C-alpha positions in Angstrom: 118.9 114.6 94.8 115.6 112.9 95.7 112.0 114.2 95.5 108.8 112.5 96.5 107.9 109.8 94.0 104.3 111.2 93.6 105.7 114.7 92.8 108.1 113.3 90.3 105.6 111.2 88.5 102.6 113.4 88.8 104.2 116.7 87.8 106.2 115.2 85.0 103.0 113.7 83.5 101.3 116.9 82.2 103.0 120.2 82.9 100.7 122.0 80.4 97.6 120.9 82.3 99.3 122.0 85.6 99.9 125.5 84.2 96.4 125.7 82.7 94.6 124.4 85.8 96.3 126.2 88.7 94.8 129.4 90.0 96.8 132.7 90.0 97.4 134.7 93.1 95.6 137.8 94.5 96.7 141.4 93.9 97.7 141.7 97.6 100.7 139.3 96.9 102.5 142.1 95.2 102.6 144.1 98.4 103.6 141.0 100.4 106.6 140.5 98.0 107.8 144.0 98.4 107.0 144.6 102.1 107.4 141.2 103.8 109.9 139.5 101.4 111.7 142.9 100.7 112.0 142.3 96.9 113.0 145.2 94.6 115.4 145.9 91.7 118.9 144.9 92.6 117.8 142.0 94.8 118.1 138.2 93.9 115.3 135.8 94.7 115.2 132.0 94.3 111.8 130.5 93.2 112.3 127.1 94.9 110.2 124.3 93.4 109.2 126.8 90.7 107.1 124.3 88.7 105.9 125.8 85.4 106.5 129.4 86.5 103.1 130.4 87.7 104.5 132.3 90.7 107.8 133.2 88.9 105.9 135.9 87.0 104.9 137.5 90.3 108.5 137.5 91.4 109.7 139.1 88.1 107.2 141.9 88.5 109.1 143.1 91.6 112.1 144.0 89.4 114.3 141.5 91.3 116.6 139.0 89.5 114.8 135.6 89.6 116.5 132.2 89.7 114.1 129.3 89.3 115.1 126.0 90.9 113.0 123.0 89.9 113.8 119.2 89.9 111.2 118.0 87.4 112.4 118.2 83.8 109.0 118.7 82.2 108.3 121.6 84.5 111.7 123.2 83.8 111.1 122.9 80.0 107.7 124.6 80.3 109.1 127.4 82.5 112.1 128.0 80.2 109.9 128.2 77.1 107.4 130.6 78.7 109.9 132.8 80.6 113.3 132.7 78.7 114.5 135.7 80.8 114.6 133.6 83.9 117.7 131.5 85.0 116.3 128.0 85.3 118.4 125.5 87.3 118.0 121.7 87.9 118.0 121.4 91.7 116.0 120.6 94.8 115.4 122.0 98.3 118.3 120.0 99.6 120.6 120.6 96.6 120.3 124.3 95.6 123.0 124.9 92.9 124.1 128.3 94.2 126.9 129.6 96.4 126.7 130.3 100.1 125.0 133.6 101.2 124.3 134.5 97.6 120.6 135.4 97.5 118.4 137.9 99.2 115.2 135.8 99.4 113.8 132.3 98.7 110.2 131.8 97.9 108.4 128.5 97.8 105.0 128.7 96.1 102.7 125.7 96.5 105.8 123.6 97.3 107.2 123.7 100.8 105.0 120.9 102.1 107.0 118.5 99.7 110.3 119.3 101.4 109.5 120.5 104.9 112.6 119.0 106.6 115.5 120.3 108.7 117.9 119.4 105.9 116.0 121.5 103.4 115.9 124.5 105.8 119.6 124.1 106.4 120.3 124.3 102.7 118.1 127.4 102.3 119.9 129.0 105.3 123.2 128.3 103.5 122.1 130.0 100.3 120.4 133.0 101.9 122.4 136.1 102.9 122.2 137.0 106.6 119.0 139.0 107.0 117.6 137.3 103.9 113.9 136.2 103.8 112.3 132.8 103.3 108.7 133.1 102.0 106.2 130.3 101.8 102.9 130.7 100.0 99.9 128.5 99.2 96.5 128.9 97.5 93.9 126.8 99.3 90.3 126.2 98.2 87.4 127.5 100.3 85.4 124.3 100.8 82.7 126.1 102.9 81.0 126.4 99.4 79.1 123.1 98.9 80.0 122.5 95.2 83.7 123.2 95.9 83.6 120.7 98.7 81.8 118.2 96.4 84.4 118.6 93.6 87.4 118.1 95.9 85.7 115.2 97.6 86.0 113.4 94.2 89.8 113.2 94.6 90.1 112.6 98.3 90.0 108.8 98.1 93.3 108.9 96.1 95.2 111.2 98.5 96.9 108.6 100.7 99.8 109.9 102.7 101.0 112.5 100.1 102.2 115.7 101.7 99.6 118.5 101.6 99.5 122.0 103.0 96.1 121.5 104.6 97.2 118.8 107.0 99.7 121.1 108.6 102.5 118.6 108.9 104.9 121.1 107.3 104.6 123.3 110.4 106.5 120.8 112.5 109.9 122.1 111.3 109.2 125.5 112.9 110.7 127.2 114.9 113.8 126.4 112.8 117.4 126.8 113.7 118.9 129.9 112.1 115.5 131.5 111.3 113.3 134.0 113.1 109.6 133.8 113.9 107.2 132.7 111.2 104.9 135.6 110.2 101.5 134.8 108.6 99.2 136.8 106.3 96.0 135.7 104.5 94.3 137.0 101.3 91.0 136.0 99.7 90.5 135.7 95.9 88.8 133.6 93.3 89.9 131.3 90.4 87.7 132.4 87.5 87.3 130.4 84.3 85.3 127.7 82.6 84.2 124.7 84.6 86.5 122.5 82.6 89.5 124.7 83.5 88.9 125.6 87.1 87.5 122.2 88.2 88.5 119.5 85.8 92.0 120.7 84.8 92.6 122.0 88.3 91.9 118.7 90.0 93.5 116.5 87.4 96.7 118.6 87.9 96.9 117.5 91.6 100.0 115.3 91.9 98.4 112.1 93.2 95.7 112.4 90.4 98.1 113.2 87.5 100.2 110.2 88.6 97.3 107.7 88.3 97.0 105.4 85.3 95.1 107.0 82.4 91.9 105.0 82.9 91.7 106.1 86.5 92.4 109.7 85.6 89.5 109.5 83.1 87.3 108.1 85.8 88.0 111.1 88.0 87.4 113.5 85.0 84.1 111.8 84.3 82.9 112.2 87.9 83.9 115.8 87.9 82.0 116.5 84.6 79.0 114.7 86.0 79.1 117.0 89.0 79.3 120.0 86.7 76.3 118.7 84.7 74.1 117.8 87.6 74.8 120.2 90.5 72.1 123.0 90.5 74.8 125.6 91.2 76.9 124.5 88.3 74.5 123.3 85.6 74.7 125.5 82.5 77.4 127.8 83.9 79.9 129.0 81.3 82.1 130.5 83.9 82.8 129.7 87.6 84.6 131.6 90.4 86.2 129.1 92.7 86.9 130.8 96.1 90.4 130.5 97.5 92.3 131.7 100.5 96.0 132.5 100.0 98.2 131.8 103.0 101.6 133.6 103.0 104.4 133.1 105.5 107.8 134.8 106.0 110.8 134.3 108.2 114.2 136.0 108.4 117.5 134.2 108.1 119.4 135.1 111.3 
């Protein structure tokens, strides 16, 4: 199996920082999982590209059986240590180590843009039962807030051609053979914590930043801490609320 080199290097570099720096999801996601993804006790759901298990916890809360599939070893180790009740498998979007028509749902949280291909969708179609649901969900920052835009501008020069949700390229695979229409929902929320956690750890956990050489990562961290120390909206703040919008999509396996 193959995964994007930046994802492999970046996410393998510091799984603990990734888990610490990434925002949680809004309360409305619980309703989305039960109503749009149709999860409940007795169902089986795959958390595809599960990472360190940030979203896996939300899936467990539905009462469904959760199988986490993750290609990066450091991420799998963190997930297994934190959530020993979850089956954690080494796999990818094009090699899901499960039988045909064996699961009721697949959810990709903060991940689908990495593997938005016809081959990946064909593999998900194979594993899903007829009538099963594919869910895609992303947290995205609200950069209408000036200091949020300024913080994320620090990392923009390093982005290159790395797949991202915000450029919309992932949408090109829809409509997809074997799947119904793509339904969209949006929820607002905030990532609340210390400036170090919600800005520095968050942005250093971005794949194309965490894969940089250590000296360059430290340069990024220094610039972020300078922004925190000098921006009038941030100076002296012990806690910040970074605004996010959560985009949630669902489509049925025909």
